N, CA, C and O atoms as a GROMACS GRO file, in nm:
protein
  660
    1MET      N    1  11.976  10.446   9.612
    1MET     CA    2  11.878  10.455   9.568
    1MET      C    3  11.763  10.514   9.620
    1MET      O    4  11.734  10.544   9.735
    2ILE      N    5  11.681  10.529   9.478
    2ILE     CA    6  11.588  10.616   9.514
    2ILE      C    7  11.514  10.513   9.394
    2ILE      O    8  11.549  10.422   9.320
    3GLY      N    9  11.373  10.600   9.429
    3GLY     CA   10  11.170  10.519   9.340
    3GLY      C   11  11.137  10.636   9.360
    3GLY      O   12  11.190  10.732   9.416
    4ASN      N   13  11.037  10.617   9.303
    4ASN     CA   14  10.925  10.750   9.255
    4ASN      C   15  10.784  10.663   9.184
    4ASN      O   16  10.776  10.557   9.122
    5ASP      N   17  10.739  10.709   9.204
    5ASP     CA   18  10.514  10.746   9.122
    5ASP      C   19  10.468  10.815   9.174
    5ASP      O   20  10.473  10.871   9.283
    6ILE      N   21  10.420  10.814   9.092
    6ILE     CA   22  10.287  10.962   9.031
    6ILE      C   23  10.153  10.848   9.013
    6ILE      O   24  10.156  10.732   8.971
    7ILE      N   25  10.046  10.923   9.059
    7ILE     CA   26   9.973  10.870   9.007
    7ILE      C   27   9.853  10.999   8.937
    7ILE      O   28   9.788  11.083   8.998
    8ASP      N   29   9.856  10.977   8.826
    8ASP     CA   30   9.702  11.105   8.766
    8ASP      C   31   9.616  11.024   8.845
    8ASP      O   32   9.600  10.906   8.876
    9LEU      N   33   9.567  11.138   8.866
    9LEU     CA   34   9.423  11.127   9.016
    9LEU      C   35   9.285  11.145   8.955
    9LEU      O   36   9.178  11.162   9.014
   10ASP      N   37   9.305  11.139   8.844
   10ASP     CA   38   9.158  11.195   8.708
   10ASP      C   39   9.184  10.973   8.662
   10ASP      O   40   9.113  10.881   8.702
   11LEU      N   41   9.276  10.967   8.594
   11LEU     CA   42   9.271  10.863   8.486
   11LEU      C   43   9.261  10.688   8.588
   11LEU      O   44   9.232  10.579   8.539
   12ALA      N   45   9.292  10.716   8.716
   12ALA     CA   46   9.295  10.648   8.846
   12ALA      C   47   9.162  10.661   8.854
   12ALA      O   48   9.108  10.604   8.760
   13ARG      N   49   9.082  10.716   8.933
   13ARG     CA   50   8.903  10.742   8.908
   13ARG      C   51   8.829  10.614   8.718
   13ARG      O   52   8.719  10.559   8.710
   14LYS      N   53   8.897  10.612   8.652
   14LYS     CA   54   8.863  10.572   8.554
   14LYS      C   55   8.883  10.428   8.527
   14LYS      O   56   8.824  10.335   8.472
   15GLU      N   57   9.009  10.453   8.598
   15GLU     CA   58   9.045  10.307   8.517
   15GLU      C   59   9.041  10.176   8.643
   15GLU      O   60   9.035  10.055   8.620
   16SER      N   61   9.045  10.235   8.760
   16SER     CA   62   9.001  10.133   8.851
   16SER      C   63   8.941  10.213   8.954
   16SER      O   64   8.965  10.313   9.022
   17ASN      N   65   8.804  10.079   8.923
   17ASN     CA   66   8.777  10.053   9.022
   17ASN      C   67   8.775   9.965   9.260
   17ASN      O   68   8.728   9.878   9.333
   18TRP      N   69   8.895  10.121   9.249
   18TRP     CA   70   8.864  10.051   9.353
   18TRP      C   71   8.775   9.991   9.478
   18TRP      O   72   8.812   9.885   9.528
   19LYS      N   73   8.717  10.024   9.503
   19LYS     CA   74   8.568   9.975   9.597
   19LYS      C   75   8.543   9.849   9.542
   19LYS      O   76   8.548   9.773   9.639
   20ARG      N   77   8.516   9.777   9.434
   20ARG     CA   78   8.499   9.673   9.385
   20ARG      C   79   8.594   9.563   9.490
   20ARG      O   80   8.700   9.557   9.552
   21HIS      N   81   8.394   9.436   9.441
   21HIS     CA   82   8.462   9.344   9.544
   21HIS      C   83   8.660   9.247   9.490
   21HIS      O   84   8.705   9.185   9.393
   22GLY      N   85   8.696   9.281   9.590
   22GLY     CA   86   8.825   9.256   9.644
   22GLY      C   87   8.917   9.243   9.592
   22GLY      O   88   8.977   9.141   9.557
   23PHE      N   89   8.955   9.431   9.571
   23PHE     CA   90   9.106   9.498   9.549
   23PHE      C   91   9.137   9.510   9.658
   23PHE      O   92   9.252   9.465   9.658
   24LEU      N   93   9.108   9.548   9.779
   24LEU     CA   94   9.191   9.542   9.862
   24LEU      C   95   9.282   9.430   9.915
   24LEU      O   96   9.397   9.408   9.954
   25ASP      N   97   9.162   9.371   9.893
   25ASP     CA   98   9.246   9.202   9.962
   25ASP      C   99   9.385   9.236   9.899
   25ASP      O  100   9.476   9.274   9.972
   26LYS      N  101   9.406   9.220   9.724
   26LYS     CA  102   9.458   9.155   9.608
   26LYS      C  103   9.603   9.266   9.680
   26LYS      O  104   9.717   9.233   9.714
   27ILE      N  105   9.533   9.406   9.683
   27ILE     CA  106   9.718   9.462   9.679
   27ILE      C  107   9.700   9.568   9.866
   27ILE      O  108   9.781   9.641   9.922
   28PHE      N  109   9.559   9.526   9.906
   28PHE     CA  110   9.665   9.578  10.091
   28PHE      C  111   9.653   9.524  10.182
   28PHE      O  112   9.563   9.441  10.187
   29THR      N  113   9.699   9.536  10.244
   29THR     CA  114   9.702   9.391  10.413
   29THR      C  115   9.657   9.436  10.501
   29THR      O  116   9.686   9.555  10.492
   30LYS      N  117   9.600   9.420  10.588
   30LYS     CA  118   9.526   9.376  10.692
   30LYS      C  119   9.442   9.503  10.717
   30LYS      O  120   9.332   9.547  10.684
   31LYS      N  121   9.609   9.563  10.833
   31LYS     CA  122   9.616   9.711  10.863
   31LYS      C  123   9.645   9.849  10.786
   31LYS      O  124   9.652   9.961  10.838
   32GLU      N  125   9.669   9.800  10.591
   32GLU     CA  126   9.681   9.930  10.535
   32GLU      C  127   9.492   9.935  10.471
   32GLU      O  128   9.436  10.035  10.428
   33GLN      N  129   9.443   9.828  10.481
   33GLN     CA  130   9.262   9.792  10.429
   33GLN      C  131   9.221   9.915  10.550
   33GLN      O  132   9.183  10.030  10.530
   34LEU      N  133   9.246   9.834  10.703
   34LEU     CA  134   9.151   9.966  10.786
   34LEU      C  135   9.173  10.126  10.827
   34LEU      O  136   9.120  10.188  10.920
   35LEU      N  137   9.253  10.166  10.743
   35LEU     CA  138   9.417  10.329  10.728
   35LEU      C  139   9.266  10.347  10.637
   35LEU      O  140   9.167  10.404  10.680
   36ILE      N  141   9.284  10.256  10.450
   36ILE     CA  142   9.184  10.280  10.383
   36ILE      C  143   9.023  10.349  10.502
   36ILE      O  144   8.995  10.468  10.517
   37LEU      N  145   9.004  10.319  10.518
   37LEU     CA  146   8.825  10.246  10.595
   37LEU      C  147   8.804  10.319  10.672
   37LEU      O  148   8.682  10.334  10.686
   38ASN      N  149   8.906  10.425  10.786
   38ASN     CA  150   8.882  10.466  10.876
   38ASN      C  151   8.987  10.635  10.824
   38ASN      O  152   9.025  10.701  10.921
   39SER      N  153   9.022  10.687  10.689
   39SER     CA  154   9.089  10.774  10.631
   39SER      C  155   8.932  10.845  10.566
   39SER      O  156   8.839  10.803  10.497
   40LYS      N  157   8.970  10.976  10.634
   40LYS     CA  158   8.834  11.044  10.531
   40LYS      C  159   8.794  11.079  10.444
   40LYS      O  160   8.690  11.141  10.420
   41ASN      N  161   8.924  11.019  10.342
   41ASN     CA  162   8.896  11.014  10.196
   41ASN      C  163   8.961  10.880  10.162
   41ASN      O  164   9.075  10.881  10.116
   42PRO      N  165   8.896  10.759  10.183
   42PRO     CA  166   8.963  10.672  10.142
   42PRO      C  167   9.003  10.640  10.026
   42PRO      O  168   9.065  10.534  10.020
   43GLU      N  169   8.982  10.727   9.884
   43GLU     CA  170   9.003  10.697   9.757
   43GLU      C  171   9.189  10.770   9.806
   43GLU      O  172   9.300  10.720   9.790
   44ILE      N  173   9.145  10.902   9.869
   44ILE     CA  174   9.324  10.900   9.821
   44ILE      C  175   9.405  10.847   9.892
   44ILE      O  176   9.526  10.861   9.874
   45MET      N  177   9.347  10.764  10.002
   45MET     CA  178   9.497  10.699  10.129
   45MET      C  179   9.465  10.541  10.021
   45MET      O  180   9.548  10.452  10.041
   46VAL      N  181   9.406  10.525   9.964
   46VAL     CA  182   9.417  10.340   9.830
   46VAL      C  183   9.547  10.420   9.788
   46VAL      O  184   9.646  10.407   9.860
   47TRP      N  185   9.559  10.530   9.639
   47TRP     CA  186   9.656  10.633   9.591
   47TRP      C  187   9.777  10.636   9.639
   47TRP      O  188   9.873  10.587   9.579
   48ASN      N  189   9.786  10.712   9.790
   48ASN     CA  190   9.830  10.769   9.829
   48ASN      C  191   9.919  10.593   9.951
   48ASN      O  192  10.013  10.617  10.027
   49LEU      N  193   9.860  10.440   9.937
   49LEU     CA  194   9.915  10.371   9.981
   49LEU      C  195   9.944  10.320   9.834
   49LEU      O  196  10.067  10.312   9.830
   50TRP      N  197   9.919  10.301   9.772
   50TRP     CA  198   9.968  10.256   9.606
   50TRP      C  199  10.089  10.314   9.590
   50TRP      O  200  10.191  10.249   9.614
   51SER      N  201  10.095  10.438   9.547
   51SER     CA  202  10.216  10.526   9.554
   51SER      C  203  10.324  10.499   9.606
   51SER      O  204  10.429  10.497   9.541
   52ARG      N  205  10.318  10.474   9.724
   52ARG     CA  206  10.454  10.430   9.868
   52ARG      C  207  10.510  10.272   9.789
   52ARG      O  208  10.627  10.236   9.783
   53LYS      N  209  10.385  10.195   9.733
   53LYS     CA  210  10.426  10.061   9.736
   53LYS      C  211  10.445  10.017   9.619
   53LYS      O  212  10.388   9.914   9.583
   54GLU      N  213  10.526  10.082   9.540
   54GLU     CA  214  10.500  10.120   9.356
   54GLU      C  215  10.683  10.253   9.383
   54GLU      O  216  10.789  10.225   9.327
   55ALA      N  217  10.672  10.344   9.448
   55ALA     CA  218  10.819  10.383   9.488
   55ALA      C  219  10.933  10.321   9.559
   55ALA      O  220  11.054  10.340   9.551
   56ALA      N  221  10.851  10.232   9.639
   56ALA     CA  222  10.952  10.129   9.685
   56ALA      C  223  10.965   9.997   9.655
   56ALA      O  224  11.024   9.916   9.727
   57TYR      N  225  10.918   9.974   9.562
   57TYR     CA  226  10.896   9.853   9.506
   57TYR      C  227  10.992   9.829   9.374
   57TYR      O  228  11.008   9.716   9.328
   58LYS      N  229  11.087  10.015   9.287
   58LYS     CA  230  11.176  10.018   9.229
   58LYS      C  231  11.304  10.009   9.295
   58LYS      O  232  11.411   9.990   9.236
   59ILE      N  233  11.282  10.031   9.496
   59ILE     CA  234  11.397  10.056   9.540
   59ILE      C  235  11.437   9.908   9.538
   59ILE      O  236  11.558   9.916   9.520
   60TYR      N  237  11.415   9.811   9.543
   60TYR     CA  238  11.344   9.708   9.609
   60TYR      C  239  11.425   9.576   9.385
   60TYR      O  240  11.499   9.482   9.357
   61ASN      N  241  11.358   9.651   9.331
   61ASN     CA  242  11.390   9.607   9.239
   61ASN      C  243  11.556   9.580   9.170
   61ASN      O  244  11.613   9.497   9.099
   62ARG      N  245  11.580   9.673   9.223
   62ARG     CA  246  11.690   9.808   9.153
   62ARG      C  247  11.804   9.704   9.223
   62ARG      O  248  11.886   9.645   9.153
   63ASN      N  249  11.798   9.690   9.353
   63ASN     CA  250  11.881   9.596   9.488
   63ASN      C  251  11.881   9.490   9.427
   63ASN      O  252  11.963   9.458   9.342
   64THR      N  253  11.774   9.416   9.474
   64THR     CA  254  11.760   9.208   9.446
   64THR      C  255  11.764   9.192   9.279
   64THR      O  256  11.816   9.095   9.224
   65LYS      N  257  11.708   9.287   9.216
   65LYS     CA  258  11.640   9.213   9.024
   65LYS      C  259  11.525   9.142   9.028
   65LYS      O  260  11.462   9.080   8.942
   66ALA      N  261  11.507   9.167   9.171
   66ALA     CA  262  11.353   9.002   9.206
   66ALA      C  263  11.282   9.132   9.106
   66ALA      O  264  11.264   9.252   9.131
   67ARG      N  265  11.243   9.022   8.944
   67ARG     CA  266  11.064   9.129   8.901
   67ARG      C  267  10.904   9.047   8.956
   67ARG      O  268  10.871   8.929   8.948
   68GLY      N  269  10.874   9.095   8.978
   68GLY     CA  270  10.725   9.045   9.000
   68GLY      C  271  10.642   9.121   9.061
   68GLY      O  272  10.683   9.222   9.120
   69TYR      N  273  10.478   9.079   9.060
   69TYR     CA  274  10.413   9.144   9.110
   69TYR      C  275  10.322   9.090   9.246
   69TYR      O  276  10.249   8.992   9.251
   70PHE      N  277  10.343   9.156   9.317
   70PHE     CA  278  10.363   9.065   9.515
   70PHE      C  279  10.340   9.241   9.581
   70PHE      O  280  10.438   9.315   9.591
   71PRO      N  281  10.200   9.286   9.620
   71PRO     CA  282  10.169   9.360   9.643
   71PRO      C  283  10.202   9.367   9.830
   71PRO      O  284  10.275   9.434   9.904
   72LEU      N  285  10.125   9.282   9.843
   72LEU     CA  286  10.102   9.219   9.979
   72LEU      C  287  10.264   9.221  10.034
   72LEU      O  288  10.272   9.280  10.142
   73ARG      N  289  10.352   9.186   9.998
   73ARG     CA  290  10.447   9.185  10.102
   73ARG      C  291  10.515   9.319  10.173
   73ARG      O  292  10.606   9.330  10.255
   74LEU      N  293  10.438   9.407  10.111
   74LEU     CA  294  10.512   9.533  10.105
   74LEU      C  295  10.422   9.587  10.176
   74LEU      O  296  10.307   9.544  10.178
   75GLU      N  297  10.459   9.679  10.236
   75GLU     CA  298  10.345   9.744  10.376
   75GLU      C  299  10.381   9.827  10.424
   75GLU      O  300  10.477   9.831  10.501
   76CYS      N  301  10.295   9.938  10.381
   76CYS     CA  302  10.335  10.088  10.486
   76CYS      C  303  10.280  10.151  10.624
   76CYS      O  304  10.171  10.187  10.670
   77PHE      N  305  10.402  10.146  10.660
   77PHE     CA  306  10.385  10.192  10.819
   77PHE      C  307  10.430  10.329  10.883
   77PHE      O  308  10.540  10.360  10.837
   78ASP      N  309  10.377  10.434  10.986
   78ASP     CA  310  10.424  10.484  11.087
   78ASP      C  311  10.388  10.592  10.952
   78ASP      O  312  10.490  10.648  10.910
   79LEU      N  313  10.260  10.627  10.878
   79LEU     CA  314  10.238  10.796  10.792
   79LEU      C  315  10.241  10.866  10.922
   79LEU      O  316  10.188  10.819  11.023
   80GLU      N  317  10.312  10.996  10.916
   80GLU     CA  318  10.260  11.115  10.898
   80GLU      C  319  10.282  11.221  10.839
   80GLU      O  320  10.359  11.224  10.742
   81ILE      N  321  10.212  11.347  10.892
   81ILE     CA  322  10.256  11.490  10.720
   81ILE      C  323  10.348  11.559  10.884
   81ILE      O  324  10.352  11.554  11.007
   82VAL      N  325  10.416  11.629  10.744
   82VAL     CA  326  10.480  11.704  10.770
   82VAL      C  327  10.518  11.872  10.730
   82VAL      O  328  10.634  11.902  10.757
   83ASP      N  329  10.466  11.938  10.693
   83ASP     CA  330  10.505  12.026  10.611
   83ASP      C  331  10.400  12.005  10.576
   83ASP      O  332  10.327  12.076  10.644
   84GLY      N  333  10.339  11.945  10.503
   84GLY     CA  334  10.220  11.936  10.417
   84GLY      C  335  10.226  11.809  10.341
   84GLY      O  336  10.132  11.748  10.290
   85LYS      N  337  10.378  11.774  10.343
   85LYS     CA  338  10.444  11.605  10.279
   85LYS      C  339  10.373  11.506  10.423
   85LYS      O  340  10.348  11.499  10.543
   86HIS      N  341  10.368  11.434  10.270
   86HIS     CA  342  10.367  11.262  10.426
   86HIS      C  343  10.445  11.206  10.448
   86HIS      O  344  10.548  11.249  10.397
   87PHE      N  345  10.458  11.125  10.500
   87PHE     CA  346  10.620  11.084  10.566
   87PHE      C  347  10.575  10.926  10.624
   87PHE      O  348  10.479  10.924  10.702
   88GLY      N  349  10.628  10.822  10.596
   88GLY     CA  350  10.623  10.659  10.617
   88GLY      C  351  10.755  10.590  10.574
   88GLY      O  352  10.865  10.612  10.523
   89LYS      N  353  10.682  10.501  10.619
   89LYS     CA  354  10.825  10.307  10.584
   89LYS      C  355  10.737  10.257  10.488
   89LYS      O  356  10.615  10.277  10.488
   90VAL      N  357  10.804  10.187  10.399
   90VAL     CA  358  10.731  10.115  10.318
   90VAL      C  359  10.847   9.975  10.343
   90VAL      O  360  10.956  10.001  10.290
   91VAL      N  361  10.843   9.829  10.416
   91VAL     CA  362  10.903   9.739  10.457
   91VAL      C  363  10.824   9.645  10.361
   91VAL      O  364  10.709   9.629  10.323
   92ILE      N  365  10.946   9.591  10.342
   92ILE     CA  366  10.937   9.474  10.244
   92ILE      C  367  11.063   9.362  10.290
   92ILE      O  368  11.170   9.417  10.314
   93ASP      N  369  11.060   9.205  10.305
   93ASP     CA  370  11.156   9.142  10.392
   93ASP      C  371  11.210   9.199  10.494
   93ASP      O  372  11.136   9.235  10.585
   94ASP      N  373  11.356   9.220  10.504
   94ASP     CA  374  11.388   9.301  10.577
   94ASP      C  375  11.402   9.471  10.532
   94ASP      O  376  11.436   9.555  10.615
   95ALA      N  377  11.375   9.499  10.410
   95ALA     CA  378  11.463   9.561  10.390
   95ALA      C  379  11.365   9.752  10.438
   95ALA      O  380  11.266   9.800  10.492
   96VAL      N  381  11.394   9.759  10.422
   96VAL     CA  382  11.322   9.950  10.470
   96VAL      C  383  11.331  10.103  10.407
   96VAL      O  384  11.406  10.180  10.468
   97TYR      N  385  11.261  10.153  10.291
   97TYR     CA  386  11.223  10.236  10.233
   97TYR      C  387  11.213  10.289  10.373
   97TYR      O  388  11.183  10.251  10.486
   98PHE      N  389  11.278  10.462  10.274
   98PHE     CA  390  11.167  10.570  10.338
   98PHE      C  391  11.077  10.643  10.239
   98PHE      O  392  11.108  10.679  10.125
   99SER      N  393  10.974  10.655  10.295
   99SER     CA  394  10.883  10.778  10.177
   99SER      C  395  10.841  10.932  10.165
   99SER      O  396  10.883  11.036  10.216
  100LYS      N  397  10.786  10.914  10.117
  100LYS     CA  398  10.790  11.100  10.133
  100LYS      C  399  10.621  11.192  10.043
  100LYS      O  400  10.628  11.301   9.986
  101THR      N  401  10.537  11.138  10.051
  101THR     CA  402  10.426  11.150   9.934
  101THR      C  403  10.402  11.291   9.924
  101THR      O  404  10.432  11.352  10.026
  102GLU      N  405  10.353  11.366   9.822
  102GLU     CA  406  10.286  11.493   9.759
  102GLU      C  407  10.088  11.486   9.741
  102GLU      O  408  10.023  11.453   9.642
  103ILE      N  409  10.079  11.495   9.768
  103ILE     CA  410   9.919  11.508   9.786
  103ILE      C  411   9.893  11.581   9.699
  103ILE      O  412   9.942  11.692   9.724
  104LYS      N  413   9.829  11.577   9.585
  104LYS     CA  414   9.717  11.712   9.538
  104LYS      C  415   9.647  11.720   9.474
  104LYS      O  416   9.665  11.671   9.362
  105SER      N  417   9.530  11.783   9.505
  105SER     CA  418   9.369  11.786   9.386
  105SER      C  419   9.475  11.680   9.276
  105SER      O  420   9.523  11.583   9.334
  106GLN      N  421   9.501  11.690   9.173
  106GLN     CA  422   9.556  11.615   9.016
  106GLN      C  423   9.562  11.524   9.076
  106GLN      O  424   9.465  11.448   9.078
  107PHE      N  425   9.701  11.491   9.161
  107PHE     CA  426   9.836  11.382   9.150
  107PHE      C  427   9.842  11.394   9.247
  107PHE      O  428   9.808  11.497   9.307
  108ILE      N  429   9.883  11.303   9.291
  108ILE     CA  430   9.980  11.203   9.387
  108ILE      C  431  10.109  11.141   9.362
  108ILE      O  432  10.150  11.065   9.274
  109ASN      N  433  10.162  11.195   9.465
  109ASN     CA  434  10.421  11.150   9.402
  109ASN      C  435  10.412  11.138   9.476
  109ASN      O  436  10.362  11.216   9.558
  110THR      N  437  10.482  10.969   9.504
  110THR     CA  438  10.581  10.929   9.603
  110THR      C  439  10.766  10.905   9.530
  110THR      O  440  10.821  10.868   9.426
  111ILE      N  441  10.790  10.942   9.630
  111ILE     CA  442  10.901  10.901   9.620
  111ILE      C  443  10.972  10.834   9.717
  111ILE      O  444  10.937  10.885   9.824
  112ALA      N  445  11.049  10.751   9.737
  112ALA     CA  446  11.132  10.638   9.843
  112ALA      C  447  11.291  10.621   9.814
  112ALA      O  448  11.313  10.602   9.695
  113VAL      N  449  11.387  10.623   9.882
  113VAL     CA  450  11.478  10.583   9.945
  113VAL      C  451  11.525  10.526  10.049
  113VAL      O  452  11.476  10.512  10.161
  114GLU      N  453  11.643  10.489   9.998
  114GLU     CA  454  11.659  10.409  10.180
  114GLU      C  455  11.744  10.457  10.298
  114GLU      O  456  11.736  10.420  10.415
  115ASN      N  457  11.837  10.554  10.239
  115ASN     CA  458  11.835  10.654  10.438
  115ASN      C  459  11.794  10.748  10.407
  115ASN      O  460  11.800  10.773  10.286
  116ARG      N  461  11.738  10.838  10.489
  116ARG     CA  462  11.581  10.955  10.516
  116ARG      C  463  11.693  11.086  10.486
  116ARG      O  464  11.662  11.204  10.473
  117SER      N  465  11.787  11.045  10.480
  117SER     CA  466  11.906  11.212  10.465
  117SER      C  467  11.903  11.189  10.299
  117SER      O  468  11.959  11.267  10.223
  118ASP      N  469  11.825  11.060  10.248
  118ASP     CA  470  11.876  11.103  10.078
  118ASP      C  471  11.757  11.199   9.988
  118ASP      O  472  11.746  11.196   9.865
  119PHE      N  473  11.658  11.300  10.100
  119PHE     CA  474  11.540  11.306  10.046
  119PHE      C  475  11.654  11.424   9.999
  119PHE      O  476  11.657  11.445   9.877
  120ASN      N  477  11.732  11.490  10.069
  120ASN     CA  478  11.823  11.590  10.023
  120ASN      C  479  11.866  11.639   9.872
  120ASN      O  480  11.874  11.737   9.799
  121LYS      N  481  11.882  11.536   9.879
  121LYS     CA  482  11.971  11.487   9.739
  121LYS      C  483  11.955  11.466   9.675
  121LYS      O  484  12.044  11.425   9.601
  122ILE      N  485  11.835  11.471   9.639
  122ILE     CA  486  11.696  11.442   9.547
  122ILE      C  487  11.687  11.570   9.436
  122ILE      O  488  11.656  11.675   9.492
  123LYS      N  489  11.705  11.580   9.312
  123LYS     CA  490  11.696  11.652   9.206
  123LYS      C  491  11.619  11.611   9.095
  123LYS      O  492  11.648  11.519   9.019
  124ILE      N  493  11.490  11.707   9.087
  124ILE     CA  494  11.408  11.689   8.967
  124ILE      C  495  11.495  11.662   8.813
  124ILE      O  496  11.615  11.689   8.810
  125LEU      N  497  11.463  11.636   8.756
  125LEU     CA  498  11.491  11.633   8.587
  125LEU      C  499  11.460  11.702   8.514
  125LEU      O  500  11.342  11.671   8.528
  126LYS      N  501  11.456  11.775   8.442
  126LYS     CA  502  11.268  11.838   8.327
  126LYS      C  503  11.285  11.693   8.173
  126LYS      O  504  11.185  11.635   8.130
  127THR      N  505  11.355  11.679   8.147
  127THR     CA  506  11.387  11.554   8.088
  127THR      C  507  11.486  11.461   8.100
  127THR      O  508  11.579  11.480   8.178
  128GLN      N  509  11.475  11.316   8.003
  128GLN     CA  510  11.521  11.252   7.994
  128GLN      C  511  11.633  11.182   7.945
  128GLN      O  512  11.687  11.073   7.966
  129LYS      N  513  11.662  11.347   7.825
  129LYS     CA  514  11.835  11.306   7.847
  129LYS      C  515  11.977  11.220   7.909
  129LYS      O  516  11.967  11.134   7.996
  130LYS      N  517  12.074  11.250   7.863
  130LYS     CA  518  12.141  11.104   7.903
  130LYS      C  519  12.089  11.007   8.008
  130LYS      O  520  12.182  10.985   8.086
  131VAL      N  521  12.010  10.959   8.032
  131VAL     CA  522  11.924  10.880   8.071
  131VAL      C  523  11.950  10.696   8.002
  131VAL      O  524  11.887  10.653   7.906
  132GLN      N  525  12.063  10.606   8.085
  132GLN     CA  526  12.149  10.533   8.022
  132GLN      C  527  12.002  10.357   8.084
  132GLN      O  528  11.992  10.327   8.203
  133LYS      N  529  11.928  10.288   7.980
  133LYS     CA  530  11.901  10.208   8.052
  133LYS      C  531  12.008  10.027   8.076
  133LYS      O  532  12.005   9.924   8.009
  134ILE      N  533  12.045  10.046   8.133
  134ILE     CA  534  12.111   9.882   8.164
  134ILE      C  535  11.975   9.799   8.235
  134ILE      O  536  11.899   9.834   8.325
  135ASN      N  537  11.981   9.660   8.144
  135ASN     CA  538  11.928   9.570   8.199
  135ASN      C  539  11.751   9.656   8.249
  135ASN      O  540  11.708   9.637   8.362
  136GLY      N  541  11.696   9.716   8.179
  136GLY     CA  542  11.599   9.827   8.157
  136GLY      C  543  11.582   9.917   8.310
  136GLY      O  544  11.480   9.974   8.348
  137ILE      N  545  11.708   9.908   8.378
  137ILE     CA  546  11.666   9.976   8.505
  137ILE      C  547  11.696  10.149   8.472
  137ILE      O  548  11.776  10.133   8.380
  138PRO      N  549  11.683  10.307   8.486
  138PRO     CA  550  11.743  10.393   8.435
  138PRO      C  551  11.833  10.358   8.511
  138PRO      O  552  11.826  10.283   8.608
  139SER      N  553  12.006  10.467   8.427
  139SER     CA  554  12.055  10.559   8.507
  139SER      C  555  12.055  10.698   8.464
  139SER      O  556  11.990  10.748   8.372
  140TYR      N  557  12.116  10.741   8.524
  140TYR     CA  558  12.152  10.878   8.474
  140TYR      C  559  12.273  10.916   8.455
  140TYR      O  560  12.322  10.955   8.561
  141LEU      N  561  12.344  10.923   8.369
  141LEU     CA  562  12.494  11.004   8.377
  141LEU      C  563  12.493  11.123   8.350
  141LEU      O  564  12.436  11.186   8.260
  142ASP      N  565  12.611  11.177   8.498
  142ASP     CA  566  12.577  11.263   8.505
  142ASP      C  567  12.641  11.357   8.443
  142ASP      O  568  12.758  11.333   8.471
  143PRO      N  569  12.636  11.502   8.340
  143PRO     CA  570  12.743  11.576   8.282
  143PRO      C  571  12.817  11.612   8.275
  143PRO      O  572  12.863  11.639   8.164
  144ASP      N  573  12.899  11.648   8.422
  144ASP     CA  574  12.987  11.632   8.516
  144ASP      C  575  13.058  11.520   8.604
  144ASP      O  576  13.162  11.542   8.666
  145SER      N  577  13.007  11.427   8.603
  145SER     CA  578  13.106  11.377   8.665
  145SER      C  579  13.193  11.220   8.572
  145SER      O  580  13.290  11.146   8.589
  146LEU      N  581  13.058  11.241   8.454
  146LEU     CA  582  13.030  11.161   8.355
  146LEU      C  583  13.014  10.988   8.469
  146LEU      O  584  13.047  10.872   8.442
  147VAL      N  585  12.934  11.060   8.620
  147VAL     CA  586  12.932  10.910   8.668
  147VAL      C  587  12.766  10.853   8.654
  147VAL      O  588  12.677  10.938   8.648
  148LEU      N  589  12.742  10.753   8.651
  148LEU     CA  590  12.631  10.676   8.630
  148LEU      C  591  12.563  10.700   8.730
  148LEU      O  592  12.592  10.626   8.825
  149LYS      N  593  12.436  10.817   8.762
  149LYS     CA  594  12.447  10.792   8.899
  149LYS      C  595  12.251  10.746   8.930
  149LYS      O  596  12.160  10.800   8.868
  150PRO      N  597  12.237  10.675   9.001
  150PRO     CA  598  12.035  10.607   8.973
  150PRO      C  599  11.928  10.736   8.999
  150PRO      O  600  11.918  10.855   9.029
  151MET      N  601  11.862  10.625   8.965
  151MET     CA  602  11.752  10.777   8.915
  151MET      C  603  11.578  10.676   8.859
  151MET      O  604  11.566  10.566   8.806
  152SER      N  605  11.496  10.754   8.893
  152SER     CA  606  11.392  10.693   8.873
  152SER      C  607  11.255  10.751   8.796
  152SER      O  608  11.214  10.856   8.844
  153ILE      N  609  11.200  10.713   8.714
  153ILE     CA  610  11.104  10.788   8.634
  153ILE      C  611  10.974  10.751   8.599
  153ILE      O  612  10.978  10.663   8.513
  154SER      N  613  10.892  10.773   8.621
  154SER     CA  614  10.700  10.760   8.629
  154SER      C  615  10.624  10.822   8.511
  154SER      O  616  10.640  10.892   8.410
  155HIS      N  617  10.554  10.771   8.565
  155HIS     CA  618  10.478  10.827   8.466
  155HIS      C  619  10.361  10.772   8.470
  155HIS      O  620  10.370  10.650   8.488
  156HIS      N  621  10.162  10.845   8.450
  156HIS     CA  622  10.042  10.849   8.462
  156HIS      C  623  10.009  10.920   8.415
  156HIS      O  624  10.017  11.033   8.465
  157GLY      N  625   9.942  10.898   8.273
  157GLY     CA  626   9.842  11.057   8.242
  157GLY      C  627   9.910  11.131   8.208
  157GLY      O  628   9.997  11.120   8.122
  158ARG      N  629   9.873  11.241   8.288
  158ARG     CA  630   9.961  11.361   8.203
  158ARG      C  631  10.075  11.378   8.232
  158ARG      O  632  10.143  11.457   8.167
  159PHE      N  633  10.142  11.286   8.371
  159PHE     CA  634  10.192  11.390   8.408
  159PHE      C  635  10.276  11.207   8.495
  159PHE      O  636  10.249  11.090   8.522
  160GLU      N  637  10.394  11.318   8.501
  160GLU     CA  638  10.552  11.252   8.426
  160GLU      C  639  10.686  11.280   8.572
  160GLU      O  640  10.644  11.361   8.654
  161GLN      N  641  10.803  11.235   8.598
  161GLN     CA  642  10.818  11.206   8.721
  161GLN      C  643  10.977  11.200   8.704
  161GLN      O  644  11.002  11.082   8.678
  162ILE      N  645  11.085  11.267   8.707
  162ILE     CA  646  11.242  11.225   8.716
  162ILE      C  647  11.371  11.248   8.764
  162ILE      O  648  11.434  11.344   8.720
  163ILE      N  649  11.427  11.162   8.861
  163ILE     CA  650  11.434  11.236   8.954
  163ILE      C  651  11.524  11.100   8.903
  163ILE      O  652  11.520  10.999   8.832
  164VAL      N  653  11.639  11.212   9.032
  164VAL     CA  654  11.812  11.167   9.035
  164VAL      C  655  11.877  11.149   9.135
  164VAL      O  656  11.866  11.253   9.199
  165ILE      N  657  11.975  11.040   9.221
  165ILE     CA  658  11.968  11.121   9.352
  165ILE      C  659  12.164  11.114   9.292
  165ILE      O  660  12.250  11.170   9.360
   0.00000   0.00000   0.00000
């Protein structure tokens, strides 16, 4: 399974005041808050962690059918940078998801997978053609095999990313 999230940083700055009282406590664990407060760029770390949680939530939702708003149940760990990409884990209950985040000046984009090797299988689509939604969850109809494949769609502000495995 896969999930992704993209954040338009300009829009996030306009719509969300992450410095307001109580914001961090509602979304981030104490360990995550320490990562944010100790970061060279706290604002980018806020959206980095949020993007990871959102991407992992999409897998969790697909697997469990559990819907809701529970960001404190998702916790980010083991953040490291390799070749300019930010890798880590997101844990919820007994599930562990692996994340890869790209941070650019205008956006942050995270892809989450259940198995690290799945990062090599990700394909980026240019259009939502051949998308079918089953119970609100998108799948991609592969034109060669005619098999429905897991996909994830994310859009925010000026940016959209559609991925399939």
